[in-house]
VOKOLKOL-7706 format. One record per residue (C-alpha): residue in three letters; chain; x, y, z. Coordinates in nm, 3 decimals. Example, Ala and Ser with C-alpha at 12.3 -4.5 7.8 and 13.67 -1.06 7.14 Angstrom:
BEGIN
residuo,cadena,u,v,w
ALA,A,1.230,-0.450,0.780 $
SER,A,1.367,-0.106,0.714 $
REM end
This chain:
BEGIN
residuo,cadena,u,v,w
MET,A,-0.001,0.004,-0.001 $
ILE,A,0.130,0.349,-0.093 $
SER,A,0.107,0.619,0.168 $
PHE,A,-0.056,0.942,0.085 $
LYS,A,0.277,1.112,0.145 $
GLU,A,0.442,0.921,-0.143 $
ALA,A,0.232,1.085,-0.410 $
PRO,A,0.357,1.287,-0.719 $
ASN,A,0.502,1.637,-0.666 $
TYR,A,0.259,1.916,-0.652 $
ASN,A,0.235,2.104,-0.992 $
LEU,A,-0.003,2.190,-1.266 $
LYS,A,0.082,1.865,-1.442 $
ASN,A,-0.147,1.690,-1.197 $
LEU,A,-0.445,1.839,-1.388 $
ALA,A,-0.360,1.600,-1.669 $
PHE,A,-0.506,1.328,-1.442 $
LEU,A,-0.857,1.472,-1.511 $
ALA,A,-0.810,1.413,-1.885 $
LYS,A,-0.955,1.057,-1.862 $
TYR,A,-1.264,1.197,-1.702 $
LEU,A,-1.311,1.429,-1.994 $
LYS,A,-1.291,1.157,-2.254 $
PRO,A,-1.653,1.036,-2.224 $
HIS,A,-1.786,1.389,-2.287 $
LYS,A,-1.638,1.467,-2.629 $
LYS,A,-1.968,1.602,-2.743 $
ASP,A,-1.981,1.868,-2.474 $
ILE,A,-1.618,1.955,-2.531 $
LEU,A,-1.676,2.014,-2.909 $
VAL,A,-1.972,2.230,-2.841 $
PHE,A,-1.779,2.430,-2.581 $
LEU,A,-1.493,2.477,-2.823 $
PHE,A,-1.733,2.585,-3.099 $
PHE,A,-1.882,2.868,-2.875 $
LEU,A,-1.536,2.957,-2.761 $
ALA,A,-1.420,2.996,-3.118 $
ILE,A,-1.732,3.214,-3.201 $
SER,A,-1.671,3.421,-2.886 $
THR,A,-1.296,3.475,-2.964 $
ALA,A,-1.377,3.552,-3.330 $
SER,A,-1.635,3.823,-3.228 $
ILE,A,-1.382,3.982,-2.985 $
MET,A,-1.115,3.956,-3.250 $
TYR,A,-1.352,4.134,-3.499 $
GLY,A,-1.347,4.422,-3.254 $
GLY,A,-1.001,4.500,-3.388 $
ARG,A,-1.147,4.548,-3.739 $
ILE,A,-1.426,4.763,-3.592 $
VAL,A,-1.174,4.987,-3.415 $
ARG,A,-0.968,5.021,-3.730 $
ASN,A,-1.277,5.102,-3.945 $
LEU,A,-1.393,5.342,-3.674 $
PHE,A,-1.060,5.522,-3.695 $
ASP,A,-1.079,5.539,-4.078 $
SER,A,-1.437,5.664,-4.065 $
THR,A,-1.345,5.957,-3.846 $
GLN,A,-1.111,6.066,-4.117 $
THR,A,-1.357,6.049,-4.394 $
GLN,A,-1.716,6.073,-4.263 $
ALA,A,-1.906,6.279,-4.013 $
GLY,A,-2.255,6.300,-3.849 $
LEU,A,-2.531,6.035,-3.910 $
ALA,A,-2.337,5.853,-4.182 $
PHE,A,-2.051,5.796,-3.936 $
ILE,A,-2.288,5.659,-3.672 $
LYS,A,-2.463,5.425,-3.920 $
SER,A,-2.126,5.290,-4.048 $
VAL,A,-2.015,5.171,-3.712 $
SER,A,-2.335,5.098,-3.510 $
ILE,A,-2.452,4.804,-3.713 $
PRO,A,-2.125,4.606,-3.703 $
ILE,A,-2.086,4.682,-3.336 $
LEU,A,-2.447,4.566,-3.264 $
ILE,A,-2.396,4.241,-3.456 $
ALA,A,-2.058,4.172,-3.286 $
VAL,A,-2.212,4.235,-2.943 $
VAL,A,-2.512,4.003,-3.007 $
ILE,A,-2.292,3.726,-3.139 $
SER,A,-2.034,3.764,-2.851 $
SER,A,-2.318,3.762,-2.590 $
LEU,A,-2.482,3.445,-2.729 $
SER,A,-2.144,3.272,-2.760 $
ILE,A,-2.044,3.372,-2.399 $
PHE,A,-2.365,3.211,-2.275 $
GLY,A,-2.298,2.894,-2.478 $
ARG,A,-1.935,2.897,-2.359 $
TYR,A,-2.028,2.928,-1.995 $
PHE,A,-2.321,2.682,-2.006 $
PHE,A,-2.127,2.403,-2.173 $
ALA,A,-1.814,2.449,-1.962 $
GLY,A,-2.021,2.438,-1.652 $
LYS,A,-2.207,2.134,-1.777 $
LEU,A,-1.875,1.971,-1.865 $
GLY,A,-1.718,2.053,-1.528 $
GLU,A,-2.022,1.919,-1.343 $
LYS,A,-2.013,1.588,-1.531 $
LEU,A,-1.639,1.559,-1.479 $
VAL,A,-1.664,1.609,-1.106 $
ARG,A,-1.953,1.376,-1.077 $
ASP,A,-1.754,1.093,-1.244 $
LEU,A,-1.450,1.179,-1.042 $
ARG,A,-1.642,1.175,-0.709 $
ASP,A,-1.805,0.849,-0.798 $
SER,A,-1.472,0.695,-0.885 $
ALA,A,-1.311,0.816,-0.566 $
TYR,A,-1.592,0.667,-0.363 $
LYS,A,-1.588,0.341,-0.546 $
HIS,A,-1.205,0.314,-0.527 $
THR,A,-1.224,0.382,-0.147 $
MET,A,-1.475,0.098,-0.106 $
THR,A,-1.216,-0.141,-0.266 $
MET,A,-0.953,-0.060,0.008 $
ASP,A,-0.892,-0.321,0.274 $
THR,A,-0.933,-0.269,0.652 $
SER,A,-0.571,-0.176,0.711 $
PHE,A,-0.619,0.136,0.489 $
PHE,A,-0.901,0.271,0.716 $
GLU,A,-0.696,0.194,1.028 $
THR,A,-0.385,0.379,0.908 $
HIS,A,-0.552,0.690,0.765 $
LYS,A,-0.775,0.938,0.930 $
THR,A,-1.144,0.926,0.844 $
GLY,A,-1.174,1.296,0.819 $
ASP,A,-0.885,1.308,0.563 $
ILE,A,-1.048,1.043,0.345 $
ILE,A,-1.382,1.214,0.362 $
SER,A,-1.208,1.552,0.268 $
ARG,A,-1.054,1.403,-0.037 $
ILE,A,-1.377,1.256,-0.171 $
THR,A,-1.601,1.566,-0.089 $
ALA,A,-1.400,1.878,-0.021 $
ASP,A,-1.133,1.832,-0.287 $
THR,A,-1.390,1.729,-0.551 $
LEU,A,-1.593,2.039,-0.456 $
VAL,A,-1.287,2.254,-0.508 $
ILE,A,-1.248,2.108,-0.862 $
GLU,A,-1.622,2.154,-0.923 $
ILE,A,-1.625,2.518,-0.822 $
ILE,A,-1.314,2.595,-1.034 $
PHE,A,-1.426,2.399,-1.347 $
VAL,A,-1.775,2.543,-1.343 $
GLY,A,-1.676,2.903,-1.260 $
THR,A,-1.307,2.939,-1.365 $
PHE,A,-1.230,2.689,-1.637 $
SER,A,-1.428,2.868,-1.910 $
ASN,A,-1.265,3.203,-1.831 $
PHE,A,-0.917,3.055,-1.814 $
ILE,A,-0.935,2.871,-2.147 $
ASN,A,-1.093,3.186,-2.297 $
HIS,A,-0.819,3.415,-2.191 $
VAL,A,-0.554,3.174,-2.300 $
VAL,A,-0.709,3.172,-2.654 $
LEU,A,-0.763,3.545,-2.651 $
PHE,A,-0.402,3.606,-2.549 $
PHE,A,-0.245,3.394,-2.833 $
SER,A,-0.502,3.513,-3.084 $
SER,A,-0.425,3.871,-2.997 $
PHE,A,-0.051,3.805,-3.019 $
ILE,A,-0.097,3.645,-3.366 $
MET,A,-0.291,3.956,-3.477 $
MET,A,-0.032,4.184,-3.334 $
LEU,A,0.244,3.986,-3.527 $
TYR,A,0.039,4.004,-3.846 $
ILE,A,-0.020,4.386,-3.823 $
SER,A,0.345,4.488,-3.730 $
PRO,A,0.618,4.224,-3.660 $
SER,A,0.850,4.499,-3.554 $
LEU,A,0.616,4.639,-3.289 $
CYS,A,0.537,4.289,-3.180 $
PHE,A,0.903,4.217,-3.131 $
LEU,A,0.937,4.526,-2.905 $
ILE,A,0.647,4.407,-2.707 $
VAL,A,0.806,4.068,-2.665 $
LEU,A,1.114,4.229,-2.533 $
LEU,A,0.916,4.411,-2.267 $
SER,A,0.696,4.110,-2.177 $
PRO,A,0.932,3.973,-1.901 $
LEU,A,0.834,4.279,-1.698 $
VAL,A,0.476,4.130,-1.705 $
ALA,A,0.559,3.764,-1.671 $
ILE,A,0.818,3.778,-1.394 $
SER,A,0.566,3.856,-1.115 $
SER,A,0.325,3.589,-1.231 $
ILE,A,0.597,3.326,-1.226 $
PHE,A,0.746,3.437,-0.893 $
PHE,A,0.420,3.464,-0.713 $
GLY,A,0.260,3.159,-0.885 $
ARG,A,0.509,2.935,-0.724 $
LYS,A,0.439,3.086,-0.380 $
ILE,A,0.059,3.054,-0.440 $
ARG,A,0.099,2.698,-0.549 $
LEU,A,0.294,2.599,-0.230 $
VAL,A,0.061,2.783,0.004 $
SER,A,-0.245,2.631,-0.167 $
ARG,A,-0.112,2.284,-0.103 $
GLU,A,-0.071,2.361,0.273 $
ILE,A,-0.424,2.503,0.285 $
GLN,A,-0.561,2.177,0.140 $
THR,A,-0.373,1.977,0.403 $
LYS,A,-0.493,2.204,0.694 $
ALA,A,-0.851,2.184,0.568 $
ALA,A,-0.825,1.801,0.579 $
LEU,A,-0.688,1.818,0.940 $
ILE,A,-0.980,2.041,1.041 $
SER,A,-1.232,1.803,0.889 $
ALA,A,-1.060,1.512,1.075 $
HIS,A,-1.071,1.704,1.402 $
VAL,A,-1.444,1.784,1.363 $
GLU,A,-1.523,1.421,1.268 $
GLU,A,-1.331,1.287,1.566 $
THR,A,-1.498,1.537,1.804 $
VAL,A,-1.843,1.450,1.699 $
ASN,A,-1.771,1.077,1.736 $
ALA,A,-1.616,1.132,2.080 $
ILE,A,-1.869,1.402,2.204 $
GLN,A,-1.981,1.195,2.507 $
THR,A,-1.625,1.130,2.620 $
ILE,A,-1.524,1.490,2.571 $
LYS,A,-1.816,1.607,2.781 $
ALA,A,-1.771,1.336,3.046 $
TYR,A,-1.418,1.473,3.103 $
SER,A,-1.519,1.840,3.068 $
HIS,A,-1.279,1.883,2.772 $
GLU,A,-1.504,2.097,2.552 $
GLU,A,-1.264,2.397,2.590 $
VAL,A,-0.957,2.176,2.524 $
SER,A,-1.122,2.046,2.212 $
PHE,A,-1.218,2.401,2.101 $
ARG,A,-0.868,2.534,2.155 $
GLU,A,-0.736,2.260,1.932 $
PHE,A,-0.985,2.325,1.664 $
ALA,A,-0.925,2.712,1.692 $
ARG,A,-0.547,2.649,1.658 $
LYS,A,-0.595,2.445,1.336 $
SER,A,-0.853,2.697,1.202 $
ARG,A,-0.612,2.985,1.275 $
GLU,A,-0.327,2.808,1.097 $
GLU,A,-0.542,2.757,0.788 $
SER,A,-0.667,3.118,0.803 $
ASP,A,-0.313,3.257,0.821 $
LEU,A,-0.226,3.055,0.513 $
ILE,A,-0.528,3.181,0.323 $
ILE,A,-0.441,3.536,0.408 $
ASN,A,-0.089,3.472,0.283 $
ARG,A,-0.230,3.340,-0.039 $
ILE,A,-0.451,3.648,-0.078 $
ARG,A,-0.150,3.867,-0.023 $
PHE,A,0.057,3.685,-0.285 $
PHE,A,-0.234,3.686,-0.523 $
GLY,A,-0.292,4.055,-0.479 $
LEU,A,0.075,4.149,-0.531 $
SER,A,0.081,3.923,-0.848 $
LYS,A,-0.223,4.087,-0.981 $
ALA,A,-0.105,4.446,-0.906 $
LEU,A,0.245,4.390,-1.047 $
THR,A,0.108,4.221,-1.354 $
THR,A,-0.138,4.508,-1.418 $
ILE,A,0.147,4.758,-1.374 $
GLY,A,0.358,4.567,-1.616 $
VAL,A,0.080,4.543,-1.873 $
PHE,A,0.003,4.917,-1.868 $
PHE,A,0.378,5.003,-1.868 $
VAL,A,0.411,4.810,-2.192 $
ILE,A,0.100,4.989,-2.337 $
THR,A,0.234,5.328,-2.226 $
CYS,A,0.567,5.254,-2.399 $
LEU,A,0.378,5.158,-2.708 $
LEU,A,0.178,5.490,-2.713 $
SER,A,0.496,5.690,-2.647 $
LEU,A,0.655,5.518,-2.945 $
ALA,A,0.359,5.592,-3.162 $
ASN,A,0.365,5.957,-3.062 $
TYR,A,0.734,5.959,-3.153 $
ASN,A,0.709,5.845,-3.507 $
LEU,A,0.452,5.618,-3.687 $
THR,A,0.625,5.656,-4.026 $
TYR,A,0.948,5.512,-3.882 $
LEU,A,0.750,5.207,-3.775 $
ASN,A,0.605,5.159,-4.129 $
ILE,A,0.249,5.147,-3.993 $
THR,A,-0.064,5.359,-4.069 $
GLY,A,-0.273,5.524,-3.794 $
SER,A,-0.557,5.279,-3.831 $
GLN,A,-0.312,4.988,-3.812 $
PHE,A,-0.163,5.125,-3.491 $
VAL,A,-0.509,5.169,-3.335 $
SER,A,-0.585,4.812,-3.420 $
PHE,A,-0.254,4.699,-3.300 $
ALA,A,-0.319,4.889,-2.963 $
TYR,A,-0.649,4.720,-2.939 $
PHE,A,-0.499,4.371,-2.965 $
CYS,A,-0.211,4.466,-2.733 $
THR,A,-0.452,4.591,-2.468 $
LEU,A,-0.660,4.275,-2.510 $
ALA,A,-0.344,4.056,-2.477 $
GLY,A,-0.250,4.253,-2.164 $
TYR,A,-0.595,4.224,-2.018 $
SER,A,-0.599,3.845,-2.081 $
LEU,A,-0.258,3.810,-1.922 $
SER,A,-0.366,4.010,-1.616 $
GLU,A,-0.679,3.786,-1.586 $
LEU,A,-0.474,3.474,-1.627 $
ALA,A,-0.264,3.584,-1.335 $
GLU,A,-0.578,3.617,-1.126 $
LEU,A,-0.727,3.285,-1.244 $
SER,A,-0.399,3.101,-1.188 $
SER,A,-0.466,3.107,-0.817 $
SER,A,-0.783,2.903,-0.871 $
ILE,A,-0.606,2.672,-1.110 $
TYR,A,-0.334,2.594,-0.860 $
ARG,A,-0.607,2.515,-0.602 $
ALA,A,-0.752,2.271,-0.852 $
ALA,A,-0.405,2.127,-0.907 $
GLY,A,-0.367,2.078,-0.527 $
ALA,A,-0.698,1.911,-0.489 $
THR,A,-0.631,1.692,-0.792 $
GLU,A,-0.297,1.578,-0.640 $
ARG,A,-0.475,1.478,-0.320 $
LEU,A,-0.725,1.273,-0.522 $
GLN,A,-0.433,1.120,-0.717 $
GLN,A,-0.281,1.019,-0.393 $
LEU,A,-0.603,0.831,-0.306 $
PHE,A,-0.623,0.669,-0.641 $
ASN,A,-0.253,0.563,-0.618 $
THR,A,-0.328,0.379,-0.302 $
HIS,A,-0.409,0.020,-0.369 $
PRO,A,-0.549,-0.263,-0.145 $
LEU,A,-0.341,-0.545,-0.017 $
ILE,A,-0.621,-0.790,-0.001 $
ILE,A,-0.688,-0.911,-0.355 $
THR,A,-0.829,-1.232,-0.496 $
GLN,A,-0.530,-1.448,-0.621 $
THR,A,-0.542,-1.654,-0.940 $
PRO,A,-0.673,-1.907,-1.014 $
VAL,A,-1.004,-1.749,-0.889 $
THR,A,-1.259,-1.994,-0.752 $
PHE,A,-1.631,-1.931,-0.681 $
LEU,A,-1.780,-2.116,-0.384 $
THR,A,-2.151,-2.137,-0.344 $
LYS,A,-2.179,-2.405,-0.076 $
ILE,A,-1.959,-2.533,0.196 $
LYS,A,-1.922,-2.918,0.195 $
GLN,A,-1.637,-2.993,0.433 $
GLY,A,-1.547,-2.701,0.659 $
ILE,A,-1.285,-2.448,0.774 $
LYS,A,-0.918,-2.492,0.833 $
TYR,A,-0.652,-2.269,1.001 $
ASP,A,-0.315,-2.407,0.899 $
ASN,A,-0.012,-2.288,1.097 $
VAL,A,-0.140,-1.928,1.117 $
ASN,A,0.079,-1.649,1.246 $
PHE,A,-0.026,-1.287,1.228 $
SER,A,0.100,-0.941,1.307 $
TYR,A,-0.068,-0.626,1.222 $
PRO,A,0.111,-0.415,0.935 $
SER,A,0.145,-0.121,1.170 $
ASN,A,0.350,-0.337,1.414 $
PRO,A,0.499,-0.628,1.212 $
ASN,A,0.735,-0.747,1.484 $
LYS,A,0.460,-0.810,1.736 $
TYR,A,0.272,-1.136,1.663 $
ILE,A,-0.086,-1.139,1.773 $
LEU,A,-0.142,-1.500,1.664 $
LYS,A,0.117,-1.774,1.689 $
ASP,A,0.108,-2.126,1.530 $
ILE,A,-0.264,-2.149,1.514 $
SER,A,-0.395,-2.476,1.359 $
PHE,A,-0.743,-2.624,1.387 $
GLU,A,-1.037,-2.745,1.173 $
ILE,A,-1.397,-2.690,1.199 $
LYS,A,-1.624,-2.935,1.029 $
LYS,A,-1.933,-2.823,0.847 $
GLY,A,-2.224,-2.777,1.088 $
GLN,A,-2.000,-2.767,1.389 $
LYS,A,-2.025,-2.506,1.649 $
ILE,A,-1.691,-2.404,1.823 $
ALA,A,-1.622,-2.141,2.083 $
LEU,A,-1.319,-1.917,2.152 $
VAL,A,-1.248,-1.811,2.509 $
GLY,A,-0.956,-1.637,2.681 $
PRO,A,-0.836,-1.310,2.822 $
SER,A,-0.881,-0.987,2.620 $
GLY,A,-0.615,-0.918,2.360 $
THR,A,-0.536,-1.286,2.286 $
GLY,A,-0.637,-1.273,1.926 $
LYS,A,-0.985,-1.411,1.925 $
SER,A,-1.146,-1.127,1.719 $
THR,A,-0.833,-1.132,1.486 $
LEU,A,-0.915,-1.495,1.394 $
PHE,A,-1.256,-1.355,1.268 $
LYS,A,-1.073,-1.080,1.075 $
LEU,A,-0.851,-1.337,0.908 $
LEU,A,-1.150,-1.558,0.814 $
LEU,A,-1.322,-1.254,0.656 $
ARG,A,-0.998,-1.169,0.475 $
PHE,A,-0.993,-0.815,0.637 $
TYR,A,-0.619,-0.917,0.668 $
ASP,A,-0.415,-1.205,0.539 $
PRO,A,-0.195,-1.422,0.778 $
SER,A,0.173,-1.326,0.802 $
VAL,A,0.252,-1.692,0.794 $
GLY,A,0.022,-1.985,0.707 $
ASN,A,-0.310,-2.014,0.525 $
LEU,A,-0.688,-2.058,0.575 $
TYR,A,-0.892,-2.304,0.375 $
ILE,A,-1.253,-2.366,0.305 $
ASP,A,-1.323,-2.713,0.160 $
ASP,A,-0.944,-2.748,0.109 $
LYS,A,-0.949,-2.430,-0.105 $
ASN,A,-0.717,-2.145,0.005 $
ILE,A,-0.941,-1.844,0.077 $
LYS,A,-0.690,-1.619,-0.110 $
ASN,A,-0.812,-1.788,-0.435 $
LEU,A,-1.188,-1.739,-0.351 $
ASP,A,-1.364,-1.442,-0.514 $
LEU,A,-1.388,-1.191,-0.222 $
HIS,A,-1.742,-1.072,-0.284 $
ASN,A,-1.872,-1.425,-0.343 $
TYR,A,-1.682,-1.565,-0.046 $
ARG,A,-1.795,-1.302,0.206 $
ASN,A,-2.158,-1.371,0.117 $
LEU,A,-2.109,-1.706,0.289 $
ILE,A,-2.034,-1.536,0.615 $
SER,A,-2.235,-1.335,0.863 $
LEU,A,-2.065,-1.142,1.146 $
VAL,A,-2.220,-0.994,1.462 $
SER,A,-1.970,-0.798,1.663 $
GLN,A,-1.964,-0.675,2.025 $
ASP,A,-2.031,-0.315,1.902 $
PRO,A,-2.221,-0.349,1.582 $
PHE,A,-2.254,-0.065,1.343 $
VAL,A,-2.612,0.069,1.292 $
PHE,A,-2.668,0.300,0.997 $
SER,A,-2.838,0.636,1.024 $
ASP,A,-3.170,0.498,0.882 $
THR,A,-3.486,0.314,0.982 $
ILE,A,-3.491,-0.017,1.162 $
TRP,A,-3.636,-0.176,0.851 $
GLU,A,-3.346,-0.061,0.641 $
ASN,A,-3.087,-0.165,0.901 $
VAL,A,-3.219,-0.518,0.922 $
ARG,A,-3.275,-0.543,0.544 $
PHE,A,-2.912,-0.436,0.476 $
SER,A,-2.806,-0.799,0.458 $
LYS,A,-3.082,-0.887,0.209 $
LEU,A,-3.214,-0.601,0.013 $
ASP,A,-3.497,-0.785,-0.151 $
ALA,A,-3.630,-0.927,0.186 $
THR,A,-3.999,-0.914,0.245 $
PHE,A,-4.170,-0.783,0.557 $
ALA,A,-4.244,-1.136,0.674 $
GLU,A,-3.870,-1.227,0.644 $
VAL,A,-3.761,-0.914,0.829 $
SER,A,-4.016,-0.959,1.101 $
LYS,A,-3.927,-1.322,1.147 $
ALA,A,-3.561,-1.244,1.183 $
CYS,A,-3.639,-0.969,1.436 $
GLU,A,-3.851,-1.223,1.633 $
LEU,A,-3.567,-1.473,1.639 $
ALA,A,-3.333,-1.198,1.758 $
GLN,A,-3.581,-1.098,2.035 $
ALA,A,-3.601,-0.752,1.872 $
THR,A,-3.984,-0.749,1.798 $
GLU,A,-4.081,-0.652,2.153 $
PHE,A,-3.894,-0.317,2.168 $
ILE,A,-3.967,-0.248,1.794 $
GLU,A,-4.338,-0.270,1.846 $
LEU,A,-4.328,-0.017,2.122 $
LEU,A,-4.154,0.244,1.904 $
PRO,A,-4.389,0.514,1.756 $
ASN,A,-4.313,0.424,1.392 $
LYS,A,-4.212,0.060,1.462 $
TYR,A,-3.994,-0.067,1.179 $
GLN,A,-3.994,0.273,1.009 $
THR,A,-3.839,0.442,1.315 $
PHE,A,-3.514,0.632,1.245 $
VAL,A,-3.244,0.525,1.481 $
GLY,A,-3.019,0.825,1.454 $
GLU,A,-2.654,0.847,1.345 $
LYS,A,-2.478,0.521,1.440 $
GLY,A,-2.798,0.408,1.618 $
VAL,A,-2.768,0.685,1.881 $
ARG,A,-3.141,0.639,1.979 $
LEU,A,-3.088,0.274,2.052 $
SER,A,-2.944,0.111,2.358 $
GLY,A,-2.638,-0.119,2.335 $
GLY,A,-2.862,-0.430,2.367 $
GLN,A,-3.115,-0.301,2.100 $
LYS,A,-2.833,-0.242,1.861 $
GLN,A,-2.701,-0.600,1.915 $
ARG,A,-3.046,-0.745,1.856 $
ILE,A,-3.077,-0.546,1.530 $
ALA,A,-2.733,-0.678,1.423 $
LEU,A,-2.847,-1.034,1.517 $
ALA,A,-3.163,-0.996,1.311 $
ARG,A,-2.951,-0.870,1.016 $
ALA,A,-2.737,-1.182,1.040 $
ILE,A,-3.028,-1.413,1.071 $
LEU,A,-3.194,-1.255,0.761 $
LYS,A,-2.875,-1.306,0.564 $
ASN,A,-2.894,-1.674,0.646 $
SER,A,-2.525,-1.742,0.569 $
GLN,A,-2.361,-2.078,0.599 $
ILE,A,-2.087,-1.943,0.836 $
ILE,A,-2.194,-1.748,1.140 $
LEU,A,-1.938,-1.550,1.349 $
LEU,A,-2.060,-1.422,1.687 $
ASP,A,-1.810,-1.191,1.863 $
GLU,A,-1.961,-1.123,2.202 $
ALA,A,-2.295,-1.085,2.018 $
THR,A,-2.506,-1.075,2.333 $
SER,A,-2.272,-0.899,2.577 $
SER,A,-2.502,-0.593,2.615 $
LEU,A,-2.813,-0.797,2.698 $
ASP,A,-2.948,-0.883,3.032 $
ALA,A,-2.951,-1.250,3.142 $
GLU,A,-3.314,-1.311,3.057 $
SER,A,-3.291,-1.174,2.702 $
GLU,A,-2.959,-1.350,2.650 $
ASN,A,-3.117,-1.680,2.759 $
LEU,A,-3.410,-1.629,2.511 $
ILE,A,-3.180,-1.542,2.229 $
GLN,A,-2.957,-1.845,2.300 $
ARG,A,-3.253,-2.075,2.263 $
ALA,A,-3.371,-1.910,1.947 $
MET,A,-3.016,-1.912,1.803 $
GLU,A,-2.969,-2.288,1.872 $
LYS,A,-3.252,-2.349,1.633 $
PHE,A,-3.126,-2.097,1.376 $
LEU,A,-2.768,-2.237,1.395 $
LYS,A,-2.873,-2.587,1.317 $
ASP,A,-2.679,-2.718,1.005 $
LYS,A,-2.468,-2.397,1.004 $
THR,A,-2.106,-2.360,1.090 $
ALA,A,-2.063,-2.123,1.383 $
ILE,A,-1.770,-1.970,1.569 $
ILE,A,-1.854,-1.797,1.892 $
ILE,A,-1.645,-1.562,2.099 $
ALA,A,-1.765,-1.513,2.456 $
HIS,A,-1.653,-1.410,2.793 $
ARG,A,-1.965,-1.543,2.957 $
LEU,A,-1.905,-1.917,2.960 $
ALA,A,-2.280,-1.988,3.001 $
THR,A,-2.327,-1.891,2.633 $
VAL,A,-2.076,-2.152,2.503 $
THR,A,-2.135,-2.460,2.722 $
SER,A,-2.323,-2.630,2.449 $
ALA,A,-2.050,-2.574,2.182 $
ASP,A,-1.911,-2.893,2.012 $
GLU,A,-1.559,-2.778,2.103 $
ILE,A,-1.409,-2.484,2.303 $
PHE,A,-1.070,-2.339,2.217 $
VAL,A,-0.883,-2.167,2.500 $
LEU,A,-0.652,-1.883,2.381 $
ASP,A,-0.379,-1.716,2.572 $
LYS,A,-0.106,-1.481,2.443 $
GLY,A,-0.200,-1.553,2.086 $
SER,A,-0.183,-1.940,2.106 $
ILE,A,-0.432,-2.217,2.163 $
VAL,A,-0.336,-2.345,2.509 $
ASP,A,-0.628,-2.594,2.550 $
ARG,A,-0.924,-2.737,2.368 $
GLY,A,-1.215,-2.965,2.441 $
SER,A,-1.579,-2.972,2.544 $
HIS,A,-1.715,-2.779,2.844 $
LYS,A,-1.699,-3.083,3.071 $
GLU,A,-1.351,-3.181,2.960 $
LEU,A,-1.206,-2.843,3.010 $
LEU,A,-1.369,-2.816,3.358 $
ASN,A,-1.183,-3.124,3.466 $
ARG,A,-0.843,-2.982,3.364 $
SER,A,-0.667,-2.711,3.553 $
GLY,A,-0.606,-2.390,3.351 $
ILE,A,-0.762,-2.076,3.235 $
TYR,A,-1.099,-2.220,3.152 $
GLN,A,-1.137,-2.382,3.488 $
LYS,A,-1.040,-2.049,3.651 $
TYR,A,-1.307,-1.867,3.451 $
ALA,A,-1.564,-2.133,3.530 $
LYS,A,-1.499,-2.104,3.913 $
LEU,A,-1.544,-1.729,3.894 $
GLN,A,-1.864,-1.730,3.681 $
PHE,A,-2.036,-2.046,3.801 $
LYS,A,-1.932,-2.012,4.172 $
LEU,A,-1.775,-2.363,4.167 $
REM end
């Protein structure tokens, strides 16, 4: 996996990354270019109007003079106005489509990442890249892109016309042009670097807000609201200072560029006043040249202003590139196998595992055991001994550092991930409940489920009783992360979700730890019926929930230190017997 810090260098070349998202919209690009060409031509025609206007003043007067110039000006203005509308509309439409596709791709790519990615990157930073950075690109493409391209075309078109009218004058302008360009180049680099820092600070602020909202109860319990605010204010102030710096650099760039442009124009006028004959140019040609020179100068000044936004887009694009350049470690290896039904069982073969963030510390050591189809086994032992990690390996959230896992003698690395995970249901100690209705939360595991199927699953999970007491029953919104539900209610919703999925392998990780003894007993009896003919692995600290397991594995310090039935383990001294004496008062 590539870290975000190892991405390409920050520069305008990053914008080339967006090209592949423009390819599907060639029609809109062509229409935009058509209106751009018409708009540019109408403005370029202004040079001809100015020239004719100058000539007319020398030969005509009064009403005839007005008629001779008013109609061409009116036609040029109408054409220019219509083409500007078309240019803006299709540029905005193109930008919106580009960003929509970019945002969809970023979200879809993020969904392919494995668990380690989300554990090693801040949630707020990931969210910022998918939402805030794409929003920056959207705003700039819809509002700035059209103007930027327009002024680039106007600048070069004006330069060509200047070269056509008077190569010698154009050469003099080129000699003076570094006075205009030097400030744009100097401050452009500073704006680029500051923009990058601003994007980073914005991501840190987003991450801080996300973390604060998630930890609000802990923050309030420790009366740390002021501490959290001071940290937020510090980050916000740092971003604000950077933005003010960017405004300062941008203002200086704009001012110096404008001064340079008008200095060049002043030199041009002074030269004309000196001797037009020497320049081998007529008065009308000079007026036309001055028009195009002013137009080129104006475009250059606008480009200096727009470059700040373009650099912001480059910075946002770079951050998205960093996301796209990050790839999952967990992939299906060839030859790919599709498994629809388990016939034999599960096998852990000499499994050793350490988390990528701490590769020298092994969480699991020399784990080997088999679970036959339809068998129920339990994992017990102290916290931190690797019980939940065994589930993560079976779900392929991680791969073993050493050893392999097999289903029906097939290495799970060769099983299609999507297909394989459909064979497994997981109920964790702290299940995730979506910000939606109870109906949608249960139906999450089977989107085409009927009401009868959902209600039956809830009944088995002992959830029907509390659901029926709610004002909107199954259509009750549970709040963000199920904030309106108790821990026990969330566990019952998660159990109902797993029951509805009806997978062949069931993983229960302290699935009833938040329930009272009576509710737990009712669920245990219901689950015994549901788990019939299913392969189940149960993690529990309450031994009463695993006494009926076919076999119990006792883990300590990442290794299996004992195994057997409840009765067999009770008769042997060790960790299990110690737990049993404490819980059963033996």
